[in-house]
Short mmCIF file of the C-alpha atoms (twelve columns), coordinates in Angstrom:
data_MODEL
# 
_entry.id   MODEL 
# 
loop_
_atom_site.group_PDB 
_atom_site.id 
_atom_site.type_symbol 
_atom_site.label_atom_id 
_atom_site.label_alt_id 
_atom_site.label_comp_id 
_atom_site.label_asym_id 
_atom_site.label_seq_id 
_atom_site.Cartn_x 
_atom_site.Cartn_y 
_atom_site.Cartn_z 
_atom_site.pdbx_PDB_model_num 
ATOM 1  C CA . UNK A 1  -21.499 -102.332 7.700  1 
ATOM 2  C CA . UNK A 2  -22.637 -105.538 9.382  1 
ATOM 3  C CA . UNK A 3  -19.457 -107.407 8.601  1 
ATOM 4  C CA . UNK A 4  -17.420 -104.613 10.203 1 
ATOM 5  C CA . UNK A 5  -19.638 -104.712 13.339 1 
ATOM 6  C CA . UNK A 6  -20.854 -101.128 12.902 1 
ATOM 7  C CA . UNK A 7  -24.305 -102.251 14.038 1 
ATOM 8  C CA . UNK A 8  -23.719 -103.525 17.595 1 
ATOM 9  C CA . UNK A 9  -26.993 -105.480 17.562 1 
ATOM 10 C CA . UNK A 10 -26.249 -107.427 14.353 1 
ATOM 11 C CA . UNK A 11 -23.762 -110.138 13.493 1 
ATOM 12 C CA . UNK A 12 -23.168 -111.591 10.024 1 
ATOM 13 C CA . UNK A 13 -22.046 -115.137 9.322  1 
ATOM 14 C CA . UNK A 14 -22.357 -117.258 6.163  1 
ATOM 15 C CA . UNK A 15 -25.126 -115.247 4.516  1 
ATOM 16 C CA . UNK A 16 -27.201 -114.925 7.685  1 
ATOM 17 C CA . UNK A 17 -27.745 -111.946 10.000 1 
ATOM 18 C CA . UNK A 18 -28.161 -112.638 13.723 1 
ATOM 19 C CA . UNK A 19 -29.832 -109.807 15.606 1 
ATOM 20 C CA . UNK A 20 -29.662 -109.488 19.380 1 
ATOM 21 C CA . UNK A 21 -31.990 -107.685 21.768 1 
ATOM 22 C CA . UNK A 22 -30.038 -104.415 21.576 1 
ATOM 23 C CA . UNK A 23 -32.078 -103.582 18.460 1 
ATOM 24 C CA . UNK A 24 -35.111 -103.076 20.712 1 
ATOM 25 C CA . UNK A 25 -33.308 -100.178 22.437 1 
ATOM 26 C CA . UNK A 26 -32.598 -98.643  19.020 1 
ATOM 27 C CA . UNK A 27 -36.207 -98.978  17.867 1 
ATOM 28 C CA . UNK A 28 -37.973 -97.880  21.067 1 
ATOM 29 C CA . UNK A 29 -37.404 -94.094  20.633 1 
ATOM 30 C CA . UNK A 30 -38.654 -94.344  17.043 1 
ATOM 31 C CA . UNK A 31 -41.671 -96.638  17.318 1 
ATOM 32 C CA . UNK A 32 -42.404 -96.779  21.053 1 
ATOM 33 C CA . UNK A 33 -42.788 -99.891  23.152 1 
ATOM 34 C CA . UNK A 34 -42.627 -102.878 20.836 1 
ATOM 35 C CA . UNK A 35 -42.269 -105.602 23.415 1 
ATOM 36 C CA . UNK A 36 -39.011 -107.425 22.933 1 
ATOM 37 C CA . UNK A 37 -36.887 -109.100 20.330 1 
ATOM 38 C CA . UNK A 38 -39.361 -111.971 19.988 1 
ATOM 39 C CA . UNK A 39 -42.108 -109.486 19.067 1 
ATOM 40 C CA . UNK A 40 -39.866 -107.822 16.482 1 
ATOM 41 C CA . UNK A 41 -38.959 -111.197 14.956 1 
ATOM 42 C CA . UNK A 42 -42.601 -112.289 14.796 1 
ATOM 43 C CA . UNK A 43 -43.695 -108.979 13.280 1 
ATOM 44 C CA . UNK A 44 -41.061 -109.188 10.539 1 
ATOM 45 C CA . UNK A 45 -41.376 -112.931 9.910  1 
ATOM 46 C CA . UNK A 46 -37.875 -113.673 11.156 1 
ATOM 47 C CA . UNK A 47 -36.820 -116.761 13.060 1 
ATOM 48 C CA . UNK A 48 -36.311 -116.425 16.842 1 
ATOM 49 C CA . UNK A 49 -34.234 -118.960 18.751 1 
ATOM 50 C CA . UNK A 50 -31.263 -119.662 21.015 1 
ATOM 51 C CA . UNK A 51 -27.760 -119.210 19.656 1 
ATOM 52 C CA . UNK A 52 -24.492 -120.100 21.310 1 
ATOM 53 C CA . UNK A 53 -22.450 -116.899 21.278 1 
ATOM 54 C CA . UNK A 54 -19.348 -117.890 23.188 1 
ATOM 55 C CA . UNK A 55 -18.124 -121.120 24.700 1 
ATOM 56 C CA . UNK A 56 -20.864 -121.231 27.321 1 
ATOM 57 C CA . UNK A 57 -23.071 -118.213 26.594 1 
ATOM 58 C CA . UNK A 58 -26.434 -118.801 24.932 1 
ATOM 59 C CA . UNK A 59 -28.617 -115.880 23.873 1 
ATOM 60 C CA . UNK A 60 -31.927 -115.440 22.092 1 
ATOM 61 C CA . UNK A 61 -31.514 -113.949 18.625 1 
ATOM 62 C CA . UNK A 62 -33.602 -113.101 15.600 1 
ATOM 63 C CA . UNK A 63 -32.291 -114.772 12.467 1 
ATOM 64 C CA . UNK A 64 -32.793 -113.513 8.919  1 
ATOM 65 C CA . UNK A 65 -31.020 -114.087 5.626  1 
ATOM 66 C CA . UNK A 66 -28.723 -111.285 4.538  1 
ATOM 67 C CA . UNK A 67 -30.831 -110.804 1.402  1 
ATOM 68 C CA . UNK A 68 -34.065 -110.400 3.373  1 
ATOM 69 C CA . UNK A 69 -32.358 -108.124 5.881  1 
ATOM 70 C CA . UNK A 70 -31.120 -105.776 3.157  1 
ATOM 71 C CA . UNK A 71 -34.611 -105.765 1.614  1 
ATOM 72 C CA . UNK A 72 -35.971 -104.779 5.031  1 
ATOM 73 C CA . UNK A 73 -33.470 -101.920 5.319  1 
ATOM 74 C CA . UNK A 74 -34.241 -100.636 1.813  1 
ATOM 75 C CA . UNK A 75 -38.013 -100.911 2.118  1 
ATOM 76 C CA . UNK A 76 -39.779 -97.623  1.666  1 
ATOM 77 C CA . UNK A 77 -42.875 -96.637  3.523  1 
ATOM 78 C CA . UNK A 78 -45.448 -95.419  1.075  1 
ATOM 79 C CA . UNK A 79 -48.351 -93.301  2.283  1 
ATOM 80 C CA . UNK A 80 -51.837 -94.679  1.874  1 
ATOM 81 C CA . UNK A 81 -53.597 -93.333  -1.144 1 
ATOM 82 C CA . UNK A 82 -56.400 -90.990  -0.274 1 
ATOM 83 C CA . UNK A 83 -59.785 -91.939  -1.705 1 
ATOM 84 C CA . UNK A 84 -60.754 -89.842  -4.658 1 
ATOM 85 C CA . UNK A 85 -63.170 -87.064  -3.787 1 
ATOM 86 C CA . UNK A 86 -66.428 -86.986  -5.645 1 
ATOM 87 C CA . UNK A 87 -66.332 -84.157  -8.075 1 
ATOM 88 C CA . UNK A 88 -69.773 -82.879  -9.091 1 
# 
């Protein structure tokens, strides 16, 4: 999916996924205002830095290994366990 550019906000190269700020637009309707790409990167423990995209274009990107990115995509949200009720 990433290698075929089906996710417009992600680029894959040499085992690393580079994520641009377009992901924020994808996440906003789901989770609300999350700040920006830097906030997303910090929240998920991903690197955030400049990357040269074209000959003279430099953009901020979040950087994560492909392995960690796939773990993130597969992660399941488990509901909190309710405390056991006292049974008398």
